C-alpha positions as a printed Julia matrix, in Angstrom:
67×3 Matrix{Float64}:
  -0.9   -17.59  10.78
   0.01  -14.01  11.61
   0.59  -11.39   8.91
   3.48   -8.95   9.32
   4.27   -6.08   6.94
   7.89   -4.97   6.65
   9.81   -2.35   4.7
  13.28   -3.59   3.83
  16.12   -1.52   2.45
  17.18   -2.56  -1.03
  20.72   -3.18   0.25
  19.57   -6.08   2.48
  16.51   -7.34   0.59
  18.36  -10.12  -1.23
  19.81  -11.44   2.04
  16.45  -11.17   3.77
  14.68  -13.11   1.01
  17.45  -15.71   1.19
  16.77  -16.08   4.92
  13.02  -16.48   4.34
  13.63  -19.12   1.68
  15.05  -21.43   4.36
  11.66  -21.76   6.05
   9.12  -24.3    4.82
   6.19  -22.91   2.84
   3.7   -23.8    5.6
   5.8   -21.76   8.07
   6.43  -18.55   6.09
   4.95  -17.23   2.86
   5.5   -13.99   0.99
   2.29  -12.3   -0.08
   1.66   -9.34  -2.35
   0.36   -5.94  -1.25
  -2.96   -6.6   -3.0
  -3.35   -9.84  -1.0
  -2.67   -7.94   2.23
  -5.34   -5.38   1.32
  -7.81   -8.19   0.54
  -7.12   -9.9    3.88
  -7.6    -6.61   5.73
 -11.0    -6.09   4.05
 -11.96   -9.69   4.82
 -11.06   -9.33   8.52
 -12.99   -6.04   8.72
 -16.05   -7.66   7.12
 -15.92  -10.6    9.52
 -15.68   -8.21  12.47
 -18.66   -6.18  11.18
 -20.75   -9.37  10.88
 -19.77  -10.5   14.39
 -20.77   -7.08  15.78
 -24.1    -7.21  13.94
 -23.28   -4.26  11.68
 -23.74   -6.38   8.55
 -26.36   -9.08   8.19
 -25.57  -11.85   5.67
 -28.36  -12.59   3.2
 -29.63  -15.63   1.38
 -29.48  -15.02  -2.39
 -32.48  -17.28  -3.15
 -34.68  -15.39  -0.69
 -33.55  -12.06  -2.14
 -34.36  -13.18  -5.69
 -37.83  -14.32  -4.62
 -38.53  -10.95  -2.99
 -37.22   -8.9   -5.93
 -38.55  -10.84  -8.81
């Protein structure tokens, strides 16, 4: 699914939300700003791991080394 961020004038927001309500929930969903920020951080983290900038670790191995 693709995420799109829009700013909508208050004068048309009710009509716009009405239009969106006619789609099925698996086709269109309204998400909060905090959810958008989380998804952006998640995508950035995945990209960093793919580029080798961040190396995932195994918690059990880390605990054995530390303690």
